[in-house]
DORO-449255 format. One line per field, with one value per residue (C-alpha): residue in one letter; x, y, z; residue number from 1. Coordinates in Angstrom, 1 decimal, m for minus. Each point is the difference from the previous one (the first is absolute). Layout:
<rs>
residu <- [A | ...]
X <- [X | ...]
Y <- [Y | ...]
Z <- [Z | ...]
num <- [NUM | ...]
</rs>
This chain:
<rs>
residu <- [M | R | I | K | E | F | L | F | F | Q | I | T | R | F | V | G | T | I | A | I | Q | M | N | N | I | I | M | G | W | Q | L | Y | L | L | T | K | D | P | L | V | L | G | M | I | G | I | A | E | A | I | P | A | I | S | L | S | L | Y | G | G | Y | L | A | D | K | K | N | R | K | T | I | S | I | L | S | Y | C | C | I | I | A | M | Y | T | G | I | W | V | L | S | W | Y | M | Y | D | L | P | K | N | T | V | T | Y | T | M | Y | T | F | I | F | I | S | G | I | A | R | G | F | L | N | P | S | I | I | A | L | R | T | Q | I | V | P | R | H | L | Y | A | N | A | A | A | W | S | S | T | V | W | Q | I | A | S | I | V | G | P | I | V | G | G | I | A | L | A | N | I | G | I | K | D | S | Y | L | I | V | I | I | L | M | I | V | A | V | S | C | L | S | L | I | K | T | K | P | F | E | P | S | S | S | S | L | S | I | R | D | N | L | K | E | G | L | R | F | V | L | K | N | Q | I | F | I | S | A | I | S | L | D | M | F | A | V | L | F | G | G | A | V | A | M | L | P | A | F | A | D | T | V | L | M | V | G | E | K | G | L | G | I | L | R | A | A | P | A | I | G | A | S | V | M | A | I | F | M | A | F | Y | P | P | N | H | N | S | G | K | K | L | L | Y | S | V | A | G | F | G | V | S | I | V | V | F | A | L | S | K | N | F | Y | L | S | V | F | M | L | F | L | S | G | A | F | D | S | V | S | V | V | I | R | S | T | I | L | Q | I | L | T | P | T | N | L | M | G | R | V | S | A | V | N | T | M | F | I | G | S | S | N | E | I | G | A | F | E | S | G | V | A | A | R | L | L | G | L | V | Q | S | V | V | F | G | G | S | M | T | I | L | I | V | I | A | T | A | F | Y | A | P | N | L | R | K | L | Q | I | K | D | L | Q | T | S | P | N | E]
X <- [0.4 | 2.8 | 0.2 | m1.9 | m1.9 | m1.0 | m1.7 | m1.8 | m0.6 | m2.0 | m1.7 | m1.2 | m1.3 | m1.2 | m2.0 | m1.3 | m0.9 | m2.2 | m1.5 | m0.6 | m1.0 | m2.7 | m1.4 | m0.4 | m2.2 | m2.3 | m0.3 | m0.7 | m2.6 | m1.7 | m0.6 | m1.2 | m2.5 | m1.1 | m0.4 | 0.4 | 1.4 | 3.5 | 0.7 | 0.3 | 3.0 | 1.7 | m0.8 | 2.4 | 2.9 | m0.6 | m0.3 | 3.5 | 1.5 | m0.6 | 2.1 | 2.9 | 0.4 | 0.0 | 2.6 | 2.2 | 2.5 | m0.1 | 0.5 | 2.9 | 2.1 | m1.2 | 1.7 | 3.1 | 0.3 | m1.2 | 0.3 | m1.9 | m0.7 | m2.2 | m1.7 | m1.0 | m0.8 | m2.7 | m1.3 | m0.8 | m1.5 | m2.3 | m1.1 | m0.9 | m1.8 | m2.2 | m0.5 | m1.1 | m3.0 | m0.9 | m0.5 | m2.2 | m2.0 | m0.4 | m2.3 | m2.2 | m0.3 | m3.6 | m1.1 | 0.9 | m0.6 | 1.4 | 1.5 | 1.2 | 2.0 | 0.9 | 1.6 | 1.7 | 1.7 | 1.1 | 1.5 | 2.3 | 0.8 | 1.3 | 1.8 | 1.6 | 1.4 | 1.6 | 1.7 | 1.2 | 1.1 | 3.1 | 0.0 | 0.9 | 3.0 | 1.2 | 0.0 | 1.2 | 3.1 | 0.5 | 0.4 | 2.6 | 2.4 | m0.5 | 1.4 | 3.2 | m0.1 | 1.1 | m3.2 | m2.9 | m1.2 | m0.1 | m1.5 | m2.7 | m1.1 | m0.1 | m1.8 | m2.5 | m0.5 | m0.7 | m2.1 | m1.9 | m0.3 | m1.4 | m2.6 | m1.0 | m0.6 | m1.7 | m3.3 | m0.3 | 0.0 | m2.1 | m2.3 | m0.3 | 0.1 | m3.1 | m1.8 | 0.4 | 0.8 | m1.8 | 1.2 | 0.7 | 2.1 | 1.9 | 0.9 | 1.3 | 2.6 | 1.2 | 0.6 | 2.1 | 1.8 | 1.2 | 1.1 | 2.3 | 1.3 | 1.3 | 1.6 | 2.2 | 0.7 | 1.2 | 2.7 | 1.9 | 2.6 | 0.0 | 2.5 | 2.2 | 0.1 | 1.5 | m3.4 | m0.5 | 1.2 | m1.2 | 0.5 | m3.2 | m3.3 | m2.7 | m1.3 | 3.4 | 0.4 | m3.3 | 1.2 | 2.8 | m1.4 | m2.3 | 2.6 | 2.0 | m3.3 | m0.9 | 3.5 | 0.4 | m1.8 | 0.3 | m1.1 | m3.3 | m1.0 | 0.4 | m2.4 | m2.2 | m0.5 | m0.8 | m2.3 | m2.5 | 0.2 | m1.3 | m2.3 | m2.0 | 0.6 | m1.6 | m2.4 | 0.9 | m1.8 | m3.3 | 0.3 | m2.7 | m2.5 | 1.5 | m0.5 | m3.2 | m1.8 | 2.1 | 1.6 | m2.4 | 2.5 | m0.2 | 2.3 | 2.4 | m0.1 | 0.9 | 3.0 | 1.3 | m0.4 | 1.7 | 3.0 | 0.4 | 1.9 | 2.4 | 0.7 | 0.9 | 2.3 | 1.7 | 0.5 | 2.0 | 1.6 | 1.4 | 1.2 | 1.7 | 1.7 | 2.3 | m0.4 | 0.0 | m1.3 | 3.7 | m0.3 | m2.1 | m1.9 | m1.4 | m2.1 | m0.7 | m1.7 | m2.1 | m1.0 | m1.2 | m2.1 | m1.4 | m0.9 | m1.2 | m2.7 | m0.8 | m1.0 | m2.3 | m1.5 | m1.0 | m0.5 | m2.8 | m1.8 | 0.1 | m3.2 | 2.4 | 1.1 | 3.1 | 0.9 | m0.4 | 2.5 | 2.3 | 0.0 | 0.4 | 3.1 | 1.4 | m0.4 | 1.8 | 2.9 | 0.3 | m0.2 | 2.7 | 2.3 | m0.2 | m0.1 | 3.4 | 1.7 | m1.2 | 1.0 | 3.5 | 0.4 | m1.2 | 2.5 | 2.8 | m0.5 | m0.5 | 2.5 | m0.3 | m1.1 | m2.7 | m1.5 | m3.2 | m0.7 | 0.3 | m1.7 | m3.0 | 0.2 | m0.6 | m3.2 | m1.3 | 0.2 | m0.5 | m1.4 | m2.7 | m0.9 | m1.6 | m2.7 | m0.6 | m0.4 | m2.3 | m2.0 | 0.4 | m1.4 | m3.2 | m0.6 | 0.2 | m2.2 | m2.5 | m0.2 | 1.1 | m1.0 | 2.0 | 1.4 | 0.7 | 1.5 | 2.9 | 0.5 | 0.2 | 2.8 | 1.8 | m0.2 | 1.6 | 2.6 | 1.0 | 0.1 | 2.0 | 2.6 | 0.4 | 0.5 | 2.5 | 1.9 | 0.0 | 0.8 | 2.6 | 2.4 | 2.5 | m2.2 | m0.5 | 3.7 | 0.8 | 2.2 | 0.1 | 3.1 | 1.5 | m1.4 | 1.3 | 3.5 | m0.8 | m2.0 | 0.5 | m1.1]
Y <- [0.1 | 2.2 | 0.0 | 3.1 | m1.4 | m3.2 | 2.1 | 2.0 | m3.2 | m1.2 | 3.1 | 0.0 | m4.1 | 0.9 | 3.0 | m2.1 | m2.7 | 1.7 | 1.8 | m3.5 | m1.6 | 2.8 | m0.2 | m3.6 | m0.1 | 3.1 | m1.5 | m3.6 | 1.7 | 2.4 | m3.2 | m2.2 | 2.5 | 0.1 | m3.2 | m2.1 | m2.9 | m1.5 | m0.7 | 4.0 | 0.0 | m3.2 | 2.0 | 3.1 | m2.1 | m1.7 | 3.1 | 1.3 | m3.3 | m0.9 | 3.5 | m0.3 | m3.6 | 0.4 | 2.6 | m0.4 | m1.8 | 2.7 | 2.2 | m1.8 | 0.2 | 3.9 | m0.2 | m1.2 | 2.3 | 3.5 | 2.3 | m1.9 | 3.0 | 1.8 | m3.2 | 0.0 | 3.4 | m0.3 | m2.7 | 1.3 | 2.9 | m2.0 | m1.8 | 3.4 | 1.2 | m3.3 | 0.5 | 3.7 | m1.4 | m2.3 | 2.8 | 1.8 | m2.6 | m0.6 | 3.5 | m1.7 | m3.5 | 0.0 | 2.6 | m3.0 | m3.3 | m2.6 | m1.8 | 3.2 | 1.0 | m3.7 | m0.7 | 3.9 | m0.8 | m3.2 | 1.9 | 2.2 | m2.9 | m1.5 | 2.7 | 0.3 | m3.5 | 0.6 | 2.8 | m2.6 | m2.4 | 2.9 | 1.0 | m3.1 | m1.3 | 3.6 | 0.8 | m3.3 | 0.1 | 3.9 | m1.6 | m2.4 | 3.4 | 2.1 | m2.6 | m2.1 | m3.5 | m0.9 | 1.6 | m1.9 | m2.2 | 2.8 | 2.4 | m2.4 | m0.3 | 4.0 | 0.1 | m2.5 | 1.6 | 3.1 | m1.3 | m1.8 | 3.0 | 2.0 | m3.0 | 0.3 | 3.8 | 0.0 | m2.3 | 1.5 | 3.8 | m1.1 | m1.6 | 3.2 | 2.1 | m1.7 | m0.2 | 4.2 | 1.7 | m2.6 | m1.3 | 3.4 | 1.4 | m3.3 | m0.4 | 3.5 | m0.6 | m3.4 | 2.8 | 2.3 | m3.1 | m1.1 | 3.4 | 0.0 | m3.5 | 1.2 | 3.2 | m2.5 | m2.0 | 3.0 | 0.7 | m3.3 | 0.4 | m2.0 | m2.8 | m0.9 | m3.8 | m2.6 | m0.7 | m3.5 | m1.1 | 2.6 | m2.8 | m2.4 | 0.7 | 0.9 | m3.1 | m1.8 | 2.6 | m1.4 | m3.4 | 0.8 | 1.4 | m3.0 | m2.6 | 1.1 | m0.4 | m3.4 | m1.8 | 0.6 | m2.5 | 2.0 | 3.5 | m1.6 | m2.3 | 3.1 | 2.4 | m2.9 | m1.1 | 4.0 | 0.2 | m3.2 | 1.3 | 3.5 | m1.2 | m2.7 | 2.2 | 3.0 | 0.5 | 4.0 | 0.7 | m1.3 | 2.2 | 2.3 | m2.8 | m1.7 | 3.6 | 0.4 | m3.4 | m2.0 | 2.0 | 2.8 | 2.7 | 3.0 | 2.1 | 0.5 | m3.9 | m0.5 | 2.5 | m1.9 | m3.4 | 1.4 | 1.0 | m2.9 | m1.9 | 2.7 | 0.6 | m3.5 | 0.2 | 2.8 | m1.4 | m3.0 | 2.3 | 1.8 | m2.8 | m1.6 | 3.6 | m0.7 | m3.8 | m0.7 | m3.8 | m0.8 | m3.3 | m3.0 | 2.6 | m2.5 | m1.9 | 3.4 | 0.9 | m3.2 | 0.3 | 3.5 | m0.7 | m3.0 | 2.4 | 2.3 | m2.2 | m1.4 | 3.6 | 0.8 | m3.4 | 0.9 | 3.9 | m1.7 | m1.9 | 3.0 | 1.5 | 2.0 | 3.6 | 0.1 | m3.9 | 1.2 | 2.6 | m1.8 | m2.7 | 2.6 | 1.1 | m2.7 | m0.9 | 3.2 | m1.2 | m3.0 | 1.4 | 2.4 | m3.0 | m0.9 | 3.7 | 0.6 | m3.3 | 0.2 | 3.9 | m1.1 | m3.0 | 2.3 | 2.8 | m2.3 | m2.6 | 2.8 | 1.9 | 3.8 | m0.2 | m2.2 | 0.9 | 2.1 | m3.5 | m2.1 | 2.4 | m0.1 | m3.8 | 0.6 | 2.4 | m2.6 | m2.8 | 2.0 | 3.4 | m0.8 | m3.3 | 2.5 | 1.5 | m3.7 | m1.4 | 2.7 | m1.2 | m3.5 | 1.0 | 1.9 | m3.4 | m2.4 | 2.4 | 0.2 | m3.7 | m1.8 | 3.0 | 2.7 | m2.2 | m3.3 | 1.9 | 1.5 | m3.8 | m1.3 | 2.5 | m0.7 | m3.7 | 0.5 | 1.5 | m2.1 | m3.1 | 2.1 | 0.3 | m3.8 | m0.4 | 2.6 | m1.2 | m3.7 | 1.0 | 3.4 | m1.9 | 2.8 | 2.7 | m2.2 | 0.4 | 3.5 | 2.0 | 3.4 | 0.3 | m2.2 | 2.2 | 2.9 | m1.3 | m2.0 | 2.0 | m1.3 | m3.9]
Z <- [0.0 | 0.2 | m3.7 | m1.0 | m3.2 | 1.3 | 2.2 | m2.2 | m1.7 | 2.9 | 0.3 | m3.2 | 0.6 | 3.4 | m1.2 | m2.9 | 1.6 | 2.3 | m3.2 | m1.9 | 3.4 | 0.7 | m3.5 | m0.1 | 3.4 | m1.3 | m3.3 | 1.4 | 2.4 | m2.7 | m2.4 | 2.9 | 1.0 | m3.5 | m0.9 | 3.1 | m1.9 | 0.9 | m3.5 | m0.9 | 2.5 | m1.6 | m3.6 | 1.6 | 0.0 | m3.2 | m1.7 | 1.0 | m0.3 | m3.5 | m1.3 | 2.6 | m1.1 | m3.3 | 0.0 | 2.7 | m1.9 | m2.5 | 2.9 | 1.2 | m3.3 | 0.1 | 3.3 | m1.1 | m3.5 | 1.5 | 3.2 | 2.9 | 2.1 | m3.2 | m0.5 | 3.6 | 0.1 | m3.2 | 1.1 | 3.6 | m2.1 | m1.9 | 2.9 | 1.8 | m3.8 | 0.7 | 3.5 | m1.0 | m2.2 | 2.9 | 2.3 | m2.7 | m0.4 | 3.4 | 0.1 | m2.5 | 1.2 | 1.5 | m3.0 | m3.0 | m0.4 | 2.3 | m2.9 | m1.5 | 3.1 | 0.4 | m3.7 | 0.0 | 3.3 | m1.6 | m3.0 | 2.4 | 1.9 | m3.8 | m0.7 | 3.4 | m0.2 | m3.4 | 2.5 | 2.2 | m2.9 | m0.8 | 4.2 | 1.7 | m1.8 | m0.5 | 3.9 | 1.0 | m2.8 | 1.5 | 3.5 | m0.6 | m1.4 | 3.0 | 3.2 | m0.8 | 0.1 | 3.0 | 1.3 | m2.0 | 2.6 | 2.5 | m2.5 | m0.9 | 3.6 | 0.4 | m3.0 | 0.7 | 3.5 | m1.5 | m2.5 | 2.7 | 2.6 | m3.0 | m0.7 | 3.4 | 0.2 | m3.4 | 0.8 | 3.4 | m1.6 | m2.7 | 2.6 | 2.0 | m2.9 | m1.7 | 3.3 | 1.2 | m3.8 | m2.1 | m3.5 | m2.2 | 2.5 | 0.9 | m4.0 | 0.2 | 2.9 | m2.4 | m2.6 | 2.3 | 1.2 | m3.2 | m1.0 | 3.1 | m0.8 | m3.6 | 1.1 | 2.8 | m3.3 | m1.9 | 2.7 | m0.7 | m2.8 | m3.3 | 0.8 | m2.7 | m0.9 | m2.5 | m2.6 | m0.9 | m3.7 | m2.7 | m2.7 | 1.1 | m1.2 | 2.1 | 0.2 | 0.8 | 3.1 | 1.2 | 0.1 | 1.2 | 3.2 | 0.0 | m0.4 | 2.8 | 2.1 | m1.1 | 0.2 | 3.6 | 2.2 | 3.1 | m1.5 | m2.1 | 3.1 | 2.4 | m2.7 | m0.6 | 3.8 | 0.5 | m2.9 | 0.7 | 3.6 | m1.0 | m2.7 | 2.1 | 3.4 | m1.1 | 2.9 | 0.3 | m3.4 | 1.8 | 3.1 | m1.0 | 0.0 | 3.2 | 1.8 | m1.5 | 0.3 | 2.3 | 2.7 | m0.3 | 0.9 | m2.8 | m1.6 | 3.2 | 0.8 | m3.7 | 0.1 | 3.4 | m1.8 | m3.5 | 2.6 | 1.7 | m2.4 | m0.5 | 3.7 | 0.3 | m2.8 | 1.1 | 3.3 | m1.7 | m2.5 | 2.8 | 1.8 | m3.0 | m0.8 | 3.2 | m0.6 | m4.0 | m0.7 | m1.3 | 1.4 | m0.6 | m2.3 | m2.1 | 2.6 | 1.7 | m3.4 | m0.2 | 3.8 | m0.4 | m3.0 | 2.0 | 2.4 | m1.6 | m1.5 | 3.3 | 1.3 | m3.0 | 0.8 | 3.5 | m1.1 | m2.2 | 2.7 | 2.7 | 0.9 | 2.6 | m1.3 | 2.3 | m1.3 | m3.2 | 0.3 | 1.9 | m2.7 | m2.8 | 2.5 | m0.2 | m4.2 | m0.5 | 2.4 | m2.0 | m3.0 | 0.7 | 0.3 | m3.2 | m1.3 | 1.4 | m1.0 | m3.6 | m0.4 | 1.1 | m2.3 | m2.7 | 0.7 | 0.6 | m2.9 | m2.7 | m2.1 | m0.1 | m3.6 | 0.1 | 3.2 | m1.9 | m2.1 | 3.3 | 1.9 | m2.6 | 0.4 | 3.8 | m0.6 | m2.6 | 2.5 | 3.8 | m0.8 | m2.4 | 2.4 | 2.2 | m2.2 | m2.0 | 3.6 | 0.9 | m3.3 | 0.9 | 3.4 | m1.3 | m2.2 | 2.7 | 1.9 | m2.5 | m0.6 | 3.7 | 2.5 | 1.5 | 3.1 | m2.4 | m2.5 | 2.2 | 2.2 | m3.4 | m1.3 | 3.8 | m0.7 | m3.2 | 1.2 | 2.4 | m2.4 | m2.4 | 2.5 | 0.5 | m3.8 | m0.3 | 2.9 | m1.7 | m3.5 | 0.5 | 2.4 | m0.8 | 1.4 | 3.0 | 0.7 | m0.9 | 2.3 | m1.1 | 1.7 | m3.0 | m2.9 | 1.8 | m0.6 | m3.0 | m1.9 | m3.1 | 0.7]
num <- [1 | 2 | 3 | 4 | 5 | 6 | 7 | 8 | 9 | 10 | 11 | 12 | 13 | 14 | 15 | 16 | 17 | 18 | 19 | 20 | 21 | 22 | 23 | 24 | 25 | 26 | 27 | 28 | 29 | 30 | 31 | 32 | 33 | 34 | 35 | 36 | 37 | 38 | 39 | 40 | 41 | 42 | 43 | 44 | 45 | 46 | 47 | 48 | 49 | 50 | 51 | 52 | 53 | 54 | 55 | 56 | 57 | 58 | 59 | 60 | 61 | 62 | 63 | 64 | 65 | 66 | 67 | 68 | 69 | 70 | 71 | 72 | 73 | 74 | 75 | 76 | 77 | 78 | 79 | 80 | 81 | 82 | 83 | 84 | 85 | 86 | 87 | 88 | 89 | 90 | 91 | 92 | 93 | 94 | 95 | 96 | 97 | 98 | 99 | 100 | 101 | 102 | 103 | 104 | 105 | 106 | 107 | 108 | 109 | 110 | 111 | 112 | 113 | 114 | 115 | 116 | 117 | 118 | 119 | 120 | 121 | 122 | 123 | 124 | 125 | 126 | 127 | 128 | 129 | 130 | 131 | 132 | 133 | 134 | 135 | 136 | 137 | 138 | 139 | 140 | 141 | 142 | 143 | 144 | 145 | 146 | 147 | 148 | 149 | 150 | 151 | 152 | 153 | 154 | 155 | 156 | 157 | 158 | 159 | 160 | 161 | 162 | 163 | 164 | 165 | 166 | 167 | 168 | 169 | 170 | 171 | 172 | 173 | 174 | 175 | 176 | 177 | 178 | 179 | 180 | 181 | 182 | 183 | 184 | 185 | 186 | 187 | 188 | 189 | 190 | 191 | 192 | 193 | 194 | 195 | 196 | 197 | 198 | 199 | 200 | 201 | 202 | 203 | 204 | 205 | 206 | 207 | 208 | 209 | 210 | 211 | 212 | 213 | 214 | 215 | 216 | 217 | 218 | 219 | 220 | 221 | 222 | 223 | 224 | 225 | 226 | 227 | 228 | 229 | 230 | 231 | 232 | 233 | 234 | 235 | 236 | 237 | 238 | 239 | 240 | 241 | 242 | 243 | 244 | 245 | 246 | 247 | 248 | 249 | 250 | 251 | 252 | 253 | 254 | 255 | 256 | 257 | 258 | 259 | 260 | 261 | 262 | 263 | 264 | 265 | 266 | 267 | 268 | 269 | 270 | 271 | 272 | 273 | 274 | 275 | 276 | 277 | 278 | 279 | 280 | 281 | 282 | 283 | 284 | 285 | 286 | 287 | 288 | 289 | 290 | 291 | 292 | 293 | 294 | 295 | 296 | 297 | 298 | 299 | 300 | 301 | 302 | 303 | 304 | 305 | 306 | 307 | 308 | 309 | 310 | 311 | 312 | 313 | 314 | 315 | 316 | 317 | 318 | 319 | 320 | 321 | 322 | 323 | 324 | 325 | 326 | 327 | 328 | 329 | 330 | 331 | 332 | 333 | 334 | 335 | 336 | 337 | 338 | 339 | 340 | 341 | 342 | 343 | 344 | 345 | 346 | 347 | 348 | 349 | 350 | 351 | 352 | 353 | 354 | 355 | 356 | 357 | 358 | 359 | 360 | 361 | 362 | 363 | 364 | 365 | 366 | 367 | 368 | 369 | 370 | 371 | 372 | 373 | 374 | 375 | 376 | 377 | 378 | 379 | 380 | 381 | 382 | 383 | 384 | 385 | 386 | 387 | 388 | 389 | 390 | 391 | 392 | 393 | 394 | 395 | 396 | 397 | 398 | 399 | 400 | 401 | 402 | 403 | 404 | 405 | 406 | 407 | 408 | 409]
</rs>
């Protein structure tokens, strides 16, 4: 944190994440109030995931060829424009037909997903240029901590804002915070790096990044495990429905429920910043994802608000272990000139699985019922951990301390 530009970077992520988390909770609550349909909550995720997945590899290619700071700023500005559109739409949400509001909002979300397809690879690649290699594990832990703290503040502030100032003014706060985030990012100096070979075609450049991931059992196993865990364990997307029909706690309760996983993740990330999971890393990863699945199942079955909050807290703590280990593996194993494309592959596997998981949860809730769908998802996560432990022995034996001394193995 004494590295000045790393501090600017973290402020950008902190403020920007608060804004995004606030927007998600405000938008989800608004659409659920309009429709009372959990599938609508899932459709929010898929509307953003489709463009984000489709463009991530090309976004990674650009991040390895062009100015990563510029790409990040332009992407943030596009998201600000879409959030402004949602804010304007909220003024007419009760004057326009319900379907018009819903589909227009999906359009804004879709365009913000396009921006995210370029933002995620560039911002992750930029971070690796700010800190020296020997601080990667520590930087990953602090980055996770800052992100998780923002994920605590965002839903709580969003819930309080909804309850006290309403939907329209809450969106305005989101827009202001995003502008602050972009301003902080602009204070980071442009970082020179050795670009990837220009003799390769775009297609071959994209294949190069994909091959790098697929040929490494540790890397592909770690991100696949995370992807399926998030895909099936997407209880967070259904929280507006749980807050309204199961726990009956309203907007403020929803904010607390949304913040609980991030609180747990922050506590664990702070612990790992001082005690990085460099020993028995693979086993810790497997146990943590299994714990995540168990906590999701118990949450789904709970009818007590405090037990539900605690289970979400545990789910975030377990998830944080996985995030730090996977982020450290990515930074240690990936050459600088491949970081954008590899980060894009990571985004395709992990980042967009949140939105696809939200869609899966919405469809499952429509078919199986709300509680049953979340129990099913948590149970599938546990089964996936068992299968990964059996079929990926290199991941099971992973020691990050060995990767730090032998990065090319």
